[in-house]
N, C-alpha and C positions, 0 to 999 in steps of 0.2 A: 232261733227258737229251739229249746230243748224238746226232745221227743221221748215218749215212753211207748215202745212198740210191744203190744201184748202178744203178738204171734208172728214169728218168722221162722224160717228153716235154716238148717246148716248149709253152707256153700262149700264146705271142704270135701276133699276126695272121699274121706271116710264117712261123712255125714250127709252128702247130697241126697235130696229127696228122690230124684229120678236116677235109677241105677243102670239103665240100658240106653243104647243109642236111640232106639225107637222112642222111648219115653222122653229123652232129652230133645228130640226133634219135635215131639208133641208140645213141649213147653214153648218152643218158638211159634208154634201154630196157635196155641190157645192164648198165651199171655203176650206174645209178640216181643219177647226178650231173648237175647242170645244166651246159650248155655256157657257158663264160665266158672271154673273152679278157683277157689281162694285157698291160700294157706291159712292156718289158724291165726297167725299174726296179721295177715292181710284182712281177714274177716273182722277182727277186732279193730283194726285201724279204720276200716270202712265205717263201722258203727261210731267210732270216736270222731271221725271227720264230719259225721252228720249229727253230732250231738244227741246220739240215741242210746237209751238203755233198753235192752231187748230181752224178751223171754223167747227162747228158741224151742223148736220141736223137731226131734230126730225121728219122725213118725214112721218111716218105712220099716224100722226094725221090729215093729209089732208082728210082722209076718214070720219072724224067726222063733225057734224054740227059746224058752226063757233062759236056759243056760248060755245060749249064744247072744242074748241081749245084754247080759251083765257086763261084758267088757266094753260095749258101746256106751252104757250108762257111766262107767268109770271114765271113759274117754271124755264125754261131754262135761262131766263134773270137774275133771282135772283142768280142762281148758277154761272152764268158767272160773275156777279158783285163781287162775293166772290173770284173768281179765275182769275182775269183779266190778271195775268202774263202768263197764258197758254191758256186761252179760249179767243181767239181774237174776235169771233163772232158766229153768227147763220145764217144759211140759212132757209128761211121760204117757205114752200110749201103749195099751195092752189089748189083746183079744181075750175077752173074759172066758170064752168057751175053750180057747186053746190053752191059756195059761192058768186059769183057775185061781184059787186062794193064794197060791205061791206068789202071784203078782203083787199082792198086798205086802208080803214079806219083803219083796224087792223094793217096793215103794218106800217102806220104812228104812231099809238099808241105805237107800239113796238120801233120804232125809237126814240120817245120822252122819252122813259125810260132812254136813255143815258148809257146803259150798255156796249156799244161797237158796232162793226159792225153788221148790220142787212141787209141781202140781200135776194132777191127773187130767187127762184129756179123753173124752168119750167120743169115739168115731163110729156111730151107728151104721153108717153107710158101708164103709170098707169092711167092717167086721160082720155085717149082716145081722147086727144085734141092736135094735132101736134103744134109745136111752132109757126107756121105762121098763126094759126087760129085767126080770129078777137077777139075771147074771151080773148086772152092774151094781147091785145093792151093796156088796162088800166094799166097792170102790167109793160109794157115797158115804158109807159109815166111816171109812178110814179118813176121808177128807174132812168130815165133821169133827172127828176126834182130834185132828191136828189143827183145825181152824183154817184150812186151805180152801180156796175156791176150786171148783171143778169146771173145766171148759167142756161145753157140749157143742159139737159142730152141727150146723144145720144149713138148709138151703142147697143150692146148686154147687156141686163140687167139680173142680177141673180135672180130678183124677178119673181117668177113663173116658173123659169127654171126647166124642168123635170116634171112639174105637168100637169095634163090633160088640154089640150088646152092652156098650158102656162099661166093658171089662167086668160084666156081671154085677155091677153096683146098682142097687135099687134106690133111686132118689128119695122115695117115700120114707125110707128108713131114717132120713134126716129132716122129717117134718117137725116144725116147732111144737106140734101137739104133744110130743113126747117130753119136751122140756116142761111144758105146763104140768104134765102128770107128775114128773119128778119134783118140781117145785111145790106142788100141793102136798105130796107125800112127805117131803123133807123141808119144812119151813126154815130150819136152821142151816140148811146147806146154801153156801154162796155159789150161785150158778152164773157162769159167764157164757152166754150164748155167743157163738162164733160164726163168722162170715155173714154177709148180708143174706137174709133168709129167703130171698127170691126163689121161686115165685110165690112164697107164702109170707111176704114181708109184713103185710098188715096183721096177719095172725100173730107174729112175734111181738109186734108193738102192742097189740091187745093184751098179750100175756104179761108184758112188762108193766102195763097199767094195773093189772090185776095182782101180780105177784112181785112184791118189793124185793124178794131175794134173787131176782133175775136182773143181771146187767148184760151189756151188749158190746162186743168189739167187732170191727169191720174189716178184717184182713181179706185179701184175695181179690178185691175189686177196687178200681179207681173211683173216686168220689163223684166223678161226672156221670157214672152209670147208676148211681143210686136212684131209687124211685122218688117221685115228687113228695110222697107222704113221708118217706124217711128223711129227706132233706128238711121238710117242715119240722119234724120232731127233733132233729139235731139243733135247730134254732130255738125250739120251744121247750116242751115239757120234758124231753129226754136229754137235755144238754148236760145234765150232771151224772148221767148213767150210761152214756155212750163213750167208747174208748177207741183209740187208734190201733190198728194192726196193719202191717205193711205186706207181709208175705214175701219178704226177701228170701232167696235171690230171684224168684220169678218176677217180682216187682221191685223197683228200686226207689229209694227215698227221693232222689233228685226229681223224678217226675211226679210221684204220688203226692209229695208235700206241695209241690208247685200247683198241682191240680186242686188240692184242698184250699190253698190260698186264693186260687182263681175263682172259687165258687161264691165268693162274696160274703162268707160268714163273718160276723163281728169278731174282732180280735179277741175279745173275752171268751167267746164260744170256742174259737180255735185253741186257745190256751188250755181250756178245760179238756177238749176232746183229744188233743195231741199229747197232752202231758198230765195235767193236774188230776183228772178223774182217776187215771190208772195209778198215779203216785199215791193218792189217798186210798184207793181200793186195795192195793198191794202193800200198804204200809210203808212206802218208800219215800214219803215226802221229806225233803231235806230241811 
């Protein structure tokens, strides 16, 4: 089966999400997967071997000054250009209070590279800036202007999980209520809610029922851990609006896809969730 992975991370030395030995040990504790670096070609080969087209997120660089982020953006777009068959695009994360309007200029610079899809990702928890904060407004306007979806992260994050004070992250900053407010304020904005929204899963499903501009992708969790309500909606009303995300390299396709198949979803539903919905949403249908 072909896969369209809406959200994974870089597994290369330059792009790996976790930068310190302590963070990489935490990966093994939270996701129960070993830390392993890939070369750029090995990473692309892994996607190819799993019939995956992927949108990647080099999220850790949002903690850098903007001038230091720019070479990393050039790096990911250069690699993407060499592996367009499997690397569909990149999510870009910024800290709106750290980077300000100049972040939008950088977003447009990356779009102009023409390497493939480039979209903005809102991380309210790590930046301490919930998605409905006015600081994000230029990011939403820029996404509407170019017709690109914006990813908004919600629910429990593995970042900081089990560390003192949760590494200072306030989980409430990722509550789906902020997605609801953004969707109401910007009906023309294509919003992709990201991660299972637990412990507010039903809140997010209610928002999807009410706001047709909100879709949903499920990276970071194995499908066996989804709530019964979410599993019911995948089979039913939301089967055309829910998409697959893996969260490679902390999760791997071999296990995650096998778990999806073991859940007993009809083949037609799996085809939609694992590929067709995202191919249609991102305009990548062959």
